[in-house]
Backbone bond lengths (Angstrom), bond angles and torsions (degrees), N, CA, C in turn:
res aa  C-N    CA-C-N  psi(-1)  N-CA   C-N-CA  omega(-1)  CA-C   N-CA-C  phi
1 X - - - 1.444 - - 1.528 107.75 -
2 X 1.322 115.28 128.97 1.470 121.63 179.66 1.527 109.37 -98.73
3 X 1.340 115.80 135.42 1.454 120.03 176.91 1.520 110.15 -128.20
4 X 1.328 114.77 150.64 1.454 122.74 166.93 1.516 105.19 -115.61
5 X 1.328 116.28 131.73 1.461 121.75 -179.35 1.524 108.39 -108.51
6 X 1.336 116.69 130.39 1.456 122.46 178.13 1.525 109.33 -106.49
7 X 1.337 116.38 131.67 1.464 122.21 -176.81 1.528 110.81 -130.49
8 X 1.327 115.15 158.34 1.461 121.17 172.47 1.524 111.76 -124.34
9 X 1.324 116.92 -12.42 1.457 119.49 -173.52 1.512 113.83 -140.30
10 X 1.333 115.12 -128.08 1.461 121.29 -170.92 1.523 114.12 -73.42
11 X 1.318 117.92 -26.82 1.458 120.29 177.82 1.515 114.41 75.96
12 X 1.338 117.86 38.70 1.467 118.87 179.21 1.532 111.85 -67.00
13 X 1.341 118.09 -37.75 1.471 119.77 173.77 1.523 110.35 -64.82
14 X 1.325 116.11 -41.37 1.462 120.80 177.18 1.522 110.14 -57.85
15 X 1.334 117.76 -45.24 1.458 120.18 -179.18 1.524 111.23 -60.52
16 X 1.324 116.96 -39.72 1.465 120.16 177.48 1.525 110.76 -61.98
17 X 1.334 117.15 -39.89 1.468 120.83 178.31 1.537 109.77 -67.34
18 X 1.330 116.95 -44.83 1.476 120.42 177.51 1.521 110.01 -57.13
19 X 1.329 116.86 -47.32 1.468 120.77 -179.19 1.524 111.48 -60.71
20 X 1.338 116.94 -43.09 1.468 120.64 -179.73 1.521 111.30 -65.65
21 X 1.345 117.40 -39.06 1.470 120.75 177.64 1.523 109.84 -65.61
22 X 1.333 117.17 -46.01 1.462 120.38 -178.72 1.530 112.12 -64.67
23 X 1.341 116.68 -31.80 1.466 121.17 178.12 1.529 112.18 -81.35
24 X 1.326 115.90 0.09 1.467 123.13 -177.91 1.531 112.24 62.11
25 X 1.346 115.34 28.38 1.458 121.66 175.41 1.519 111.98 -94.40
26 X 1.327 116.16 -7.43 1.458 120.93 -177.99 1.525 108.50 -137.06
27 X 1.342 117.23 111.00 1.467 120.59 -174.89 1.530 113.32 -81.72
28 X 1.336 116.63 62.47 1.459 121.19 176.71 1.519 109.06 -131.10
29 X 1.320 114.42 160.28 1.459 121.85 172.74 1.516 107.27 -111.18
30 X 1.319 116.30 123.97 1.460 120.13 174.57 1.524 105.87 -83.45
31 X 1.324 115.83 100.01 1.464 121.16 -174.77 1.524 111.63 -70.76
32 X 1.345 117.08 -33.36 1.463 121.02 -179.83 1.516 109.51 -169.57
33 X 1.329 113.95 162.31 1.461 122.30 172.64 1.520 106.81 -125.94
34 X 1.340 116.02 128.21 1.453 121.14 179.39 1.512 111.01 -119.08
35 X 1.328 115.74 155.02 1.462 121.35 179.52 1.521 110.23 -135.47
36 X 1.330 114.51 160.47 1.460 121.89 -179.99 1.524 112.44 -96.25
37 X 1.322 116.44 1.29 1.468 120.91 178.67 1.519 108.92 -158.13
38 X 1.310 117.11 152.05 1.465 119.96 179.92 1.526 110.98 -73.49
39 X 1.320 115.84 157.24 1.454 121.37 173.11 1.507 116.30 81.74
40 X 1.320 118.86 16.19 1.465 119.69 179.23 1.521 109.82 -77.56
41 X 1.311 115.23 142.68 1.459 119.97 178.37 1.530 110.40 -67.95
42 X 1.323 116.47 -28.99 1.464 119.48 176.97 1.522 111.90 -59.22
43 X 1.332 117.80 -42.82 1.468 121.62 177.12 1.530 109.91 -65.34
44 X 1.334 116.78 -40.45 1.468 120.04 177.70 1.521 111.17 -61.81
45 X 1.326 117.71 -41.68 1.474 121.59 177.93 1.529 110.43 -58.13
46 X 1.327 115.58 -46.08 1.463 120.21 -178.68 1.520 111.08 -65.26
47 X 1.316 116.68 -48.18 1.463 120.84 -178.60 1.526 111.05 -60.15
48 X 1.328 117.28 -35.06 1.469 121.20 -178.43 1.526 112.85 -63.20
49 X 1.334 116.74 -24.03 1.473 119.64 179.13 1.524 111.84 -111.09
50 X 1.331 116.73 15.53 1.456 120.93 173.36 1.510 116.75 82.63
51 X 1.316 117.61 15.44 1.468 120.67 177.04 1.530 107.62 -83.38
52 X 1.334 118.11 131.40 1.468 120.08 176.96 1.532 110.85 -58.93
53 X 1.319 115.77 144.52 1.463 120.91 -179.56 1.524 110.53 -130.96
54 X 1.324 115.23 160.10 1.456 121.06 173.40 1.522 108.82 -151.91
55 X 1.317 115.34 154.22 1.463 121.83 177.72 1.518 108.01 -128.40
56 X 1.326 115.72 129.06 1.458 122.05 171.15 1.527 104.47 -117.30
57 X 1.325 114.76 91.50 1.462 122.40 -172.35 1.523 110.72 -69.28
58 X 1.305 115.12 113.00 1.460 121.74 -177.36 1.528 111.46 -55.29
59 X 1.328 116.73 -37.03 1.469 121.01 -176.07 1.529 112.84 -70.65
60 X 1.319 117.69 -12.98 1.463 121.07 -178.45 1.533 113.01 -87.36
61 X 1.336 116.59 -0.01 1.461 120.34 -176.05 1.523 110.11 -117.80
62 X 1.306 116.48 130.73 1.456 121.36 178.95 1.518 113.00 -72.02
63 X 1.321 115.91 -29.18 1.456 120.82 -178.77 1.521 109.58 -122.95
64 X 1.325 115.03 137.42 1.467 120.61 177.92 1.534 110.59 -57.19
65 X 1.325 117.12 -38.85 1.471 120.90 -178.76 1.527 111.04 -62.02
66 X 1.327 117.55 -36.58 1.468 120.32 178.50 1.527 110.77 -67.88
67 X 1.327 115.54 -43.12 1.473 119.51 176.55 1.523 110.35 -60.57
68 X 1.329 115.81 -46.49 1.459 120.55 -178.62 1.531 111.62 -61.63
69 X 1.331 116.90 -41.15 1.472 120.52 179.19 1.534 110.22 -61.32
70 X 1.327 116.23 -43.79 1.467 119.76 179.34 1.524 111.13 -66.54
71 X 1.340 117.65 -42.92 1.465 120.56 177.23 1.523 110.65 -59.72
72 X 1.307 116.36 -42.08 1.467 120.86 179.89 1.527 110.71 -60.75
73 X 1.316 116.82 -48.27 1.471 120.48 -177.72 1.519 112.25 -67.86
74 X 1.331 117.01 -41.54 1.464 120.11 -179.85 1.528 110.59 -65.18
75 X 1.320 116.97 -39.54 1.466 121.11 178.23 1.518 110.50 -67.93
76 X 1.319 116.94 -46.47 1.465 121.83 -178.14 1.522 112.27 -62.34
77 X 1.317 117.70 -28.60 1.471 120.95 -179.14 1.524 111.93 -59.10
78 X 1.333 117.49 -22.82 1.465 121.08 179.99 1.526 113.01 -92.37
79 X 1.331 116.70 2.85 1.457 124.01 176.22 1.528 113.52 47.89
80 X 1.338 116.65 56.11 1.464 118.87 -178.41 1.524 112.72 -77.75
81 X 1.320 114.44 148.75 1.460 120.08 169.54 1.527 109.78 -77.10
82 X 1.346 115.61 -35.58 1.456 122.10 176.53 1.521 109.27 -139.08
83 X 1.325 115.33 149.45 1.464 122.21 172.01 1.522 105.89 -113.76
84 X 1.327 115.98 132.29 1.454 121.38 -176.16 1.525 109.66 -112.08
85 X 1.311 116.50 122.92 1.463 121.80 172.17 1.520 106.59 -86.64
86 X 1.311 116.25 108.53 1.462 121.82 -176.19 1.526 108.50 -116.15
87 X 1.319 115.27 82.90 1.453 119.20 -174.41 1.514 111.70 70.68
88 X 1.312 116.67 25.34 1.461 122.16 178.51 1.523 107.04 -82.18
89 X 1.308 117.07 112.84 1.458 121.61 -169.20 1.534 113.23 -97.17
90 X 1.318 116.39 34.43 1.464 121.54 175.61 1.525 108.86 -123.97
91 X 1.309 114.94 146.18 1.454 120.67 175.00 1.521 107.74 -92.69
92 X 1.317 115.87 126.18 1.461 120.47 177.61 1.523 108.55 -88.22
93 X 1.336 116.07 158.86 1.460 118.38 -178.15 1.525 111.16 -98.26
94 X 1.325 114.36 -175.72 1.462 120.12 -174.39 1.527 112.24 -62.81
95 X 1.321 117.54 -32.27 1.466 120.01 178.71 1.532 110.71 -58.19
96 X 1.328 116.43 -45.77 1.463 121.18 178.31 1.533 109.98 -62.86
97 X 1.320 116.59 -48.41 1.465 120.82 -179.27 1.524 111.69 -60.90
98 X 1.332 116.74 -37.85 1.467 119.95 178.78 1.527 111.50 -68.48
99 X 1.322 117.51 -31.67 1.469 121.05 179.53 1.525 111.56 -71.76
100 X 1.351 116.02 -28.30 1.464 121.51 -179.51 1.533 109.92 -127.43
101 X 1.336 116.36 62.68 1.470 119.00 -174.35 1.531 111.65 -64.32
102 X 1.328 115.07 127.57 1.466 122.24 -179.66 1.528 112.74 56.70
103 X 1.343 115.41 24.12 1.470 119.28 -177.51 1.533 111.79 -129.48
104 X 1.327 117.36 12.78 1.460 121.50 178.94 1.527 107.06 -110.30
105 X 1.327 116.28 107.21 1.459 121.70 -175.43 1.520 110.86 -98.94
106 X 1.322 114.79 147.05 1.458 121.20 178.91 1.519 108.66 -136.06
107 X 1.332 115.89 149.37 1.459 121.19 171.32 1.517 108.17 -107.67
108 X 1.327 115.78 151.94 1.472 120.18 179.90 1.527 108.53 -143.64
109 X 1.356 117.75 136.68 1.458 120.73 -177.09 1.527 114.28 -85.39
110 X 1.311 115.86 54.80 1.469 122.51 173.97 1.526 107.09 -164.65
111 X 1.319 114.94 165.57 1.461 120.30 176.15 1.519 107.40 -88.70
112 X 1.324 115.24 92.65 1.462 119.70 -179.98 1.519 109.76 -63.38
113 X 1.313 118.72 148.46 1.458 127.51 13.97 1.529 114.84 -83.76
114 X 1.327 118.75 3.70 1.459 120.46 177.32 1.524 111.23 -73.74
115 X 1.305 116.60 139.08 1.456 125.17 171.37 1.527 114.68 59.18
116 X 1.329 116.99 55.09 1.472 119.80 174.55 1.529 109.81 -73.07
117 X 1.314 115.46 169.26 1.461 120.49 175.62 1.511 113.01 97.06
118 X 1.312 115.67 -175.13 1.464 122.50 -170.45 1.524 114.15 -74.15
119 X 1.336 118.89 -11.28 1.466 120.09 -174.04 1.526 111.74 -124.86
120 X 1.323 116.90 44.52 1.466 121.31 -176.73 1.513 113.74 -57.44
121 X 1.330 117.83 -41.33 1.458 120.91 -178.12 1.534 109.88 -69.30
122 X 1.312 116.75 -48.57 1.469 121.02 179.19 1.525 110.47 -59.67
123 X 1.319 116.90 -43.67 1.459 120.79 -178.46 1.527 111.38 -64.60
124 X 1.330 117.48 -39.50 1.470 120.99 178.65 1.528 110.32 -63.76
125 X 1.322 116.68 -44.26 1.468 120.07 177.95 1.523 111.18 -62.75
126 X 1.318 117.25 -44.83 1.460 121.38 -178.61 1.531 111.31 -62.53
127 X 1.312 116.56 -34.41 1.459 120.45 -179.34 1.527 111.63 -75.41
128 X 1.339 115.68 -24.22 1.455 119.79 178.00 1.512 115.75 89.42
129 X 1.323 117.24 23.12 1.462 119.29 179.03 1.527 110.46 -65.03
130 X 1.307 116.57 154.68 1.460 122.59 177.68 1.521 112.01 -97.50
131 X 1.342 115.46 -17.05 1.465 121.95 178.18 1.518 107.74 -138.33
132 X 1.307 116.00 133.52 1.453 121.91 172.23 1.523 105.74 -132.60
133 X 1.310 118.79 -151.61 1.460 118.70 178.94 1.501 112.16 162.26
134 X 1.321 114.62 -145.59 1.462 120.25 -178.80 1.518 109.80 -145.07
135 X 1.332 113.65 160.48 1.458 121.64 -175.20 1.523 109.44 -136.58
136 X 1.324 116.73 140.19 1.458 122.51 166.06 1.521 105.62 -112.34
137 X 1.336 115.58 128.60 1.459 120.17 -175.07 1.518 110.90 -140.12
138 X 1.311 114.76 167.56 1.457 121.11 169.29 1.518 106.05 -86.72
139 X 1.322 116.51 120.27 1.462 120.53 -178.39 1.522 109.95 -73.16
140 X 1.315 115.01 140.12 1.457 121.36 175.15 1.527 108.21 -127.64
141 X 1.318 117.93 -164.46 1.461 121.67 -175.35 1.522 113.34 -75.10
142 X 1.325 118.00 -11.65 1.459 120.80 178.99 1.522 111.10 -87.05
143 X 1.311 115.57 179.21 1.458 121.47 176.57 1.527 107.82 -93.53
144 X 1.318 115.99 103.00 1.470 122.88 178.49 1.525 112.20 57.20
145 X 1.327 116.12 43.05 1.460 120.58 -177.05 1.523 113.60 -115.52
146 X 1.311 118.67 0.59 1.461 120.86 -175.37 1.515 112.91 -72.16
147 X 1.339 116.09 170.92 1.459 120.92 179.45 1.530 111.57 -59.68
148 X 1.317 115.27 133.81 1.466 122.25 -179.33 1.517 109.34 -81.27
149 X 1.345 116.23 129.31 1.460 122.00 176.15 1.524 111.70 -95.34
150 X 1.349 116.71 -40.47 1.463 120.12 -178.55 1.520 109.71 -160.67
151 X 1.344 114.36 157.39 1.455 120.84 178.51 1.528 109.74 -145.23
152 X 1.334 115.43 155.75 1.455 121.92 174.36 1.521 108.05 -138.33
153 X 1.312 116.38 137.08 1.461 122.17 -178.79 1.526 110.89 -89.42
154 X 1.332 115.13 147.32 1.461 123.17 176.01 1.526 106.87 -135.95
155 X 1.354 117.62 123.83 1.465 118.86 178.73 1.527 111.38 -69.87
156 X 1.319 115.71 146.70 1.456 121.91 174.25 1.530 106.76 -93.72
157 X 1.321 116.83 122.77 1.457 121.64 -178.58 1.528 110.80 -90.00
158 X 1.315 116.52 155.35 1.469 122.02 -177.28 1.523 112.88 -54.03
159 X 1.340 116.89 -39.45 1.463 120.63 -175.17 1.525 113.24 -98.60
160 X 1.326 117.05 14.80 1.466 119.73 -178.45 1.519 112.06 -63.83
161 X 1.318 114.20 138.65 1.459 122.38 166.28 1.519 106.19 -105.21
162 X 1.310 117.02 171.17 1.464 119.34 176.25 1.524 110.33 -57.66
163 X 1.329 116.46 -41.40 1.466 120.56 -177.73 1.523 111.84 -67.67
164 X 1.342 117.99 -46.23 1.469 119.62 -177.61 1.521 111.53 -66.01
165 X 1.323 116.54 -40.93 1.464 120.28 178.09 1.522 110.42 -65.60
166 X 1.328 116.95 -43.86 1.464 119.88 -179.04 1.524 110.85 -62.44
167 X 1.317 118.61 -37.98 1.470 120.75 178.29 1.523 111.03 -62.90
168 X 1.334 118.18 -41.39 1.472 120.42 178.04 1.525 111.17 -68.29
169 X 1.340 116.71 -35.83 1.464 120.19 176.91 1.524 109.76 -65.00
170 X 1.326 117.71 -42.59 1.471 120.85 -178.94 1.523 112.06 -58.56
171 X 1.317 117.25 -36.83 1.474 120.62 178.07 1.525 109.53 -60.94
172 X 1.323 116.54 -46.92 1.461 120.89 178.79 1.527 111.53 -67.71
173 X 1.331 116.02 -36.82 1.464 121.06 -178.39 1.526 111.10 -62.87
174 X 1.322 116.71 -42.98 1.473 120.15 178.88 1.523 110.67 -62.27
175 X 1.320 116.82 -46.51 1.469 120.58 179.80 1.529 110.78 -63.74
176 X 1.326 116.79 -41.28 1.468 120.86 -179.01 1.521 111.34 -66.33
177 X 1.328 117.51 -40.03 1.462 120.54 178.16 1.521 110.48 -62.07
178 X 1.310 117.36 -45.44 1.470 120.70 179.59 1.524 110.55 -63.27
179 X 1.324 116.85 -44.41 1.466 120.85 178.70 1.533 111.09 -60.47
180 X 1.326 116.70 -42.99 1.462 121.18 -179.21 1.529 110.69 -66.78
181 X 1.322 117.07 -44.07 1.471 119.87 177.40 1.528 110.96 -62.50
182 X 1.314 116.82 -40.06 1.467 120.22 178.18 1.532 110.06 -61.14
183 X 1.332 116.68 -45.32 1.465 120.69 179.36 1.531 110.73 -60.75
184 X 1.334 117.37 -42.35 1.460 120.52 179.14 1.526 111.68 -66.38
185 X 1.314 116.87 -39.12 1.468 120.76 -178.79 1.522 112.09 -67.98
186 X 1.319 116.95 -29.19 1.459 120.80 -175.46 1.528 112.95 -94.56
187 X 1.342 117.38 1.26 1.466 118.57 178.92 1.514 110.55 -101.78
């Protein structure tokens, strides 16, 4: 199974996938890693192990549709079976989704459908839940509304801050992403 991973930042989920592939614990080929801006550590991580990379800099496009069209074509050039949003902080449009129907996966730091959006951890803490977690889903045109593939629970501790809770969620998120990719590769 070939995947393209899209990143916007450090690529900690990407690193977990790279490590699992290199350890032969995950039967996938990372065909490429793409980013929405230059200078991401995620792209550096990929390049350091010889994975092809590309950048479609959002700031270089006057129209979101033009950026999206270029991202779609650059991603499609690697002929992925799945595209993984790994901390990719851009919303893709319908053209991208149509090019990769039911094949664009996203992770989210909450147990969806609870706490969608960019602040899932903060929102869970503010609401006072005792359990939160992470979700791997098929991304659709909504905000964190696609079909759920897998979830993992994480308890909220009395002294949790947004940062401490998010770090514990990230540990589960990396493991869940690898488990989900493994399940997809073996079916």
